[in-house]
ROZA-592070 format. One line per field, with one value per atom (N, C-alpha, C, O): atom name; y, z, x; residue number from 1; residue in one letter. Coordinates in Angstrom, 2 decimals. Each point is the difference from the previous one (the first is absolute). Example, Ala and Ser with C-alpha at 12.3 -4.5 7.8 and 13.67 -1.06 7.14 Angstrom:
<rs>
atom: [N,CA,C,O,N,CA,C,O]
y: [-5.69,1.19,1.20,-0.02,1.07,1.19,1.09,1.11]
z: [7.80,0.00,0.00,0.66,-1.38,0.06,0.73,0.17]
x: [13.19,-0.89,0.90,1.04,-1.39,0.82,-0.77,0.51]
seq: [1,1,1,1,2,2,2,2]
type: [a,a,a,a,s,s,s,s]
</rs>
This chain:
<rs>
atom: [N,CA,C,O,N,CA,C,O,N,CA,C,O,N,CA,C,O,N,CA,C,O,N,CA,C,O,N,CA,C,O,N,CA,C,O,N,CA,C,O,N,CA,C,O,N,CA,C,O,N,CA,C,O,N,CA,C,O,N,CA,C,O,N,CA,C,O,N,CA,C,O,N,CA,C,O,N,CA,C,O,N,CA,C,O,N,CA,C,O,N,CA,C,O,N,CA,C,O,N,CA,C,O,N,CA,C,O,N,CA,C,O,N,CA,C,O,N,CA,C,O,N,CA,C,O,N,CA,C,O,N,CA,C,O,N,CA,C,O,N,CA,C,O,N,CA,C,O,N,CA,C,O,N,CA,C,O,N,CA,C,O,N,CA,C,O,N,CA,C,O,N,CA,C,O,N,CA,C,O,N,CA,C,O,N,CA,C,O,N,CA,C,O,N,CA,C,O,N,CA,C,O,N,CA,C,O,N,CA,C,O,N,CA,C,O,N,CA,C,O,N,CA,C,O,N,CA,C,O,N,CA,C,O,N,CA,C,O,N,CA,C,O,N,CA,C,O,N,CA,C,O,N,CA,C,O,N,CA,C,O,N,CA,C,O,N,CA,C,O]
y: [-49.64,1.00,0.62,0.11,0.24,0.64,-0.90,0.45,-1.80,-0.92,0.01,-0.18,0.39,-0.09,1.23,-0.09,1.19,1.26,-0.05,0.58,-1.23,-0.12,-1.15,0.08,-0.99,-0.89,0.62,-0.24,1.09,0.64,1.11,0.24,0.41,0.90,-0.77,0.49,-1.65,-0.89,-0.40,0.03,-0.40,-0.35,1.24,-0.10,1.15,1.28,0.39,0.34,-0.42,0.35,-0.93,0.41,-1.75,-1.07,0.18,-0.07,0.33,0.24,1.10,-0.12,1.36,1.12,-0.01,0.66,-1.51,-0.28,-0.60,0.46,-1.46,-0.76,0.78,-0.20,1.09,0.84,0.92,0.25,0.21,1.04,-0.82,0.41,-1.62,-0.73,-0.49,-0.06,-0.27,-0.43,1.14,-0.25,1.53,1.14,0.29,0.44,-0.62,0.32,-1.12,0.29,-1.57,-1.23,-0.60,0.00,-0.51,-0.60,-1.50,-0.55,0.00,-1.45,-0.09,1.00,-2.31,-0.31,-0.18,-0.74,1.35,-0.12,0.72,-0.06,0.74,0.78,-1.00,0.23,-1.31,-1.13,-0.55,-0.45,0.51,-0.57,0.90,-0.44,1.74,0.98,-0.35,-0.09,-0.08,-0.32,-1.28,-0.07,-0.95,-1.27,0.18,-0.61,1.34,0.23,0.83,-0.27,1.29,0.72,-0.82,0.19,-1.14,-0.82,-0.99,-0.22,-0.37,-0.92,0.85,-0.50,1.63,0.79,0.23,-0.12,0.44,0.20,-1.29,0.03,-1.12,-1.34,-0.30,-0.51,0.80,-0.16,0.83,-0.44,1.67,1.00,-0.36,0.11,-0.57,-0.48,-1.24,-0.15,-0.77,-1.28,0.33,-0.68,1.63,0.34,0.71,-0.24,1.05,0.65,-1.04,0.03,-1.02,-1.12,-0.80,-0.32,0.03,-0.73,0.71,-0.65,2.00,0.78,0.07,0.01,0.05,0.10,-1.29,0.05,-1.15,-1.29,-0.10,0.38,-0.88,-0.11,-1.03,-0.98,1.20,-0.81,-1.49,-0.79,0.36,-1.24,-0.69,-1.17,1.83,-0.62,-0.84,0.30,-1.49,-0.83,0.03,0.21,-0.42,0.05,-1.29,-1.01,1.02,-1.32,-0.28,-1.03]
z: [14.84,0.46,-1.40,-0.16,-0.72,-1.17,-0.78,-0.63,0.71,-0.81,0.70,-0.66,2.10,0.68,-0.33,-0.17,0.10,-0.36,-1.45,-0.31,-0.64,-1.33,0.04,-0.81,1.65,0.11,0.46,-0.56,1.63,0.49,-1.04,-0.13,-0.56,-1.03,-1.13,-0.45,0.02,-0.91,0.51,-0.76,2.11,0.52,-0.06,-0.50,0.90,0.12,-1.55,-0.20,-0.67,-1.35,-0.62,-0.69,0.98,-0.48,0.74,-0.59,2.02,0.71,-0.44,-0.07,-0.27,-0.42,-1.44,-0.29,-0.57,-1.37,0.02,-0.77,1.55,-0.09,0.00,-0.88,1.81,-0.03,-1.20,-0.59,0.27,-1.14,-1.26,-0.74,0.53,-1.21,0.08,-1.02,2.17,0.16,-0.47,-0.60,0.89,-0.32,-1.47,-0.55,-0.12,-1.36,-0.96,-1.13,1.49,-0.95,0.35,1.19,-2.10,0.14,0.40,0.62,-0.96,0.32,1.26,0.66,-0.23,1.37,0.05,0.85,-1.71,-0.05,1.08,0.07,0.79,1.10,1.12,0.85,-0.86,0.91,0.04,1.02,-2.14,-0.16,0.68,0.54,-0.57,0.77,1.63,0.72,-0.30,1.35,0.44,1.12,-1.99,0.37,-0.01,0.86,-1.71,0.02,1.16,0.58,-0.14,1.16,1.27,0.88,-0.76,1.10,0.12,1.08,-2.23,-0.18,0.51,0.80,-1.23,0.40,1.49,0.64,-0.06,1.37,0.85,1.10,-1.65,0.72,0.01,1.00,-2.12,-0.03,0.98,0.66,-0.59,0.86,1.48,0.77,-0.33,1.29,0.32,1.11,-2.02,0.28,0.09,0.77,-1.46,0.05,1.41,0.64,-0.27,1.39,1.04,0.88,-0.90,0.99,0.04,1.06,-2.25,-0.15,0.57,0.58,-0.72,0.49,1.53,0.66,-0.10,1.46,0.70,1.23,-1.79,0.59,0.38,-0.75,1.95,0.46,-0.86,-0.48,0.29,-0.83,0.28,-0.94,2.28,0.36,0.06,0.35,-0.66,0.03,-1.16,-1.07,1.29,-1.06,-0.40,0.84,-2.09,-0.33,0.07,-0.38,0.91,0.20,-1.08,0.04]
x: [27.25,-1.02,-0.54,-1.21,2.01,-0.50,-0.96,-0.96,1.27,-0.97,-1.28,-1.03,0.96,-1.17,-0.86,-1.22,1.89,-0.85,-0.41,-1.05,1.78,-0.53,-1.20,-0.93,0.99,-1.09,-1.27,-1.07,1.19,-1.14,-0.53,-1.20,2.17,-0.39,-0.82,-1.03,1.49,-0.72,-1.41,-0.97,0.87,-1.28,-0.84,-1.12,1.51,-0.79,-0.57,-1.17,2.00,-0.30,-1.01,-0.94,1.17,-1.02,-1.35,-1.07,1.18,-1.22,-0.88,-1.23,1.99,-0.53,-0.69,-0.99,1.68,-0.39,-1.29,-0.85,0.55,-1.32,-1.22,-0.84,0.65,-1.27,-0.05,-1.05,2.16,0.10,-0.48,-0.90,1.57,-0.32,-1.53,-0.68,0.21,-1.47,-0.92,-1.06,1.49,-0.77,0.07,-1.01,2.06,0.22,-0.31,-0.39,0.53,-0.16,-1.31,-0.34,-0.44,-1.22,0.12,-0.90,1.91,0.30,0.57,0.26,-0.03,0.45,1.56,0.48,0.28,1.48,0.65,1.23,-1.89,0.49,0.32,0.87,-1.56,0.19,1.45,0.51,0.05,1.35,1.01,1.01,-1.34,0.90,-0.07,1.00,-2.27,-0.31,0.70,0.51,-0.50,0.65,1.49,0.63,0.01,1.43,0.37,1.06,-1.80,0.21,-0.03,0.84,-1.84,-0.10,1.19,0.54,-0.17,1.23,1.25,0.79,-0.66,1.22,-0.02,1.05,-2.15,-0.13,0.19,0.55,-1.01,0.40,1.38,0.52,0.17,1.50,0.76,0.94,-1.39,0.64,-0.15,0.96,-2.24,-0.22,0.70,0.51,-0.44,0.76,1.48,0.68,-0.11,1.37,0.31,1.02,-1.94,0.15,-0.02,0.85,-1.82,-0.02,1.35,0.54,-0.08,1.22,1.20,0.87,-0.78,1.06,-0.05,1.04,-2.25,-0.03,0.16,0.09,-0.04,0.26,1.36,0.89,-0.65,1.23,0.83,-0.57,1.90,0.85,0.02,0.02,-0.02,-0.14,-1.29,-0.06,-0.95,-1.38,-0.09,0.54,-1.29,-0.32,-1.46,-0.87,0.59,-1.44,-0.59,0.58,-1.82,-0.77,-1.00,-0.68]
seq: [1,1,1,1,2,2,2,2,3,3,3,3,4,4,4,4,5,5,5,5,6,6,6,6,7,7,7,7,8,8,8,8,9,9,9,9,10,10,10,10,11,11,11,11,12,12,12,12,13,13,13,13,14,14,14,14,15,15,15,15,16,16,16,16,17,17,17,17,18,18,18,18,19,19,19,19,20,20,20,20,21,21,21,21,22,22,22,22,23,23,23,23,24,24,24,24,25,25,25,25,26,26,26,26,27,27,27,27,28,28,28,28,29,29,29,29,30,30,30,30,31,31,31,31,32,32,32,32,33,33,33,33,34,34,34,34,35,35,35,35,36,36,36,36,37,37,37,37,38,38,38,38,39,39,39,39,40,40,40,40,41,41,41,41,42,42,42,42,43,43,43,43,44,44,44,44,45,45,45,45,46,46,46,46,47,47,47,47,48,48,48,48,49,49,49,49,50,50,50,50,51,51,51,51,52,52,52,52,53,53,53,53,54,54,54,54,55,55,55,55,56,56,56,56,57,57,57,57,58,58,58,58,59,59,59,59,60,60,60,60]
type: [m,m,m,m,r,r,r,r,q,q,q,q,r,r,r,r,r,r,r,r,l,l,l,l,a,a,a,a,w,w,w,w,l,l,l,l,g,g,g,g,f,f,f,f,m,m,m,m,l,l,l,l,a,a,a,a,a,a,a,a,l,l,l,l,q,q,q,q,a,a,a,a,p,p,p,p,v,v,v,v,s,s,s,s,a,a,a,a,w,w,w,w,l,l,l,l,v,v,v,v,a,a,a,a,d,d,d,d,e,e,e,e,s,s,s,s,w,w,w,w,l,l,l,l,f,f,f,f,s,s,s,s,l,l,l,l,c,c,c,c,v,v,v,v,a,a,a,a,l,l,l,l,m,m,m,m,v,v,v,v,a,a,a,a,t,t,t,t,v,v,v,v,i,i,i,i,i,i,i,i,a,a,a,a,d,d,d,d,d,d,d,d,a,a,a,a,a,a,a,a,r,r,r,r,r,r,r,r,r,r,r,r,p,p,p,p,a,a,a,a,n,n,n,n,a,a,a,a,t,t,t,t,g,g,g,g,d,d,d,d]
</rs>
């Protein structure tokens, strides 16, 4: 549970850094923060889906 909270915190920090970085920096390096935030969110959602799957279910 603690790792999940840290993952959500990482997502929130990366997602909040993107618009701040876009405002402060002239180049498009803020897009990297947005991509990292989306990747972390995807991993969290996939982990949630795997945890909710019954133990005897098989993946197709």
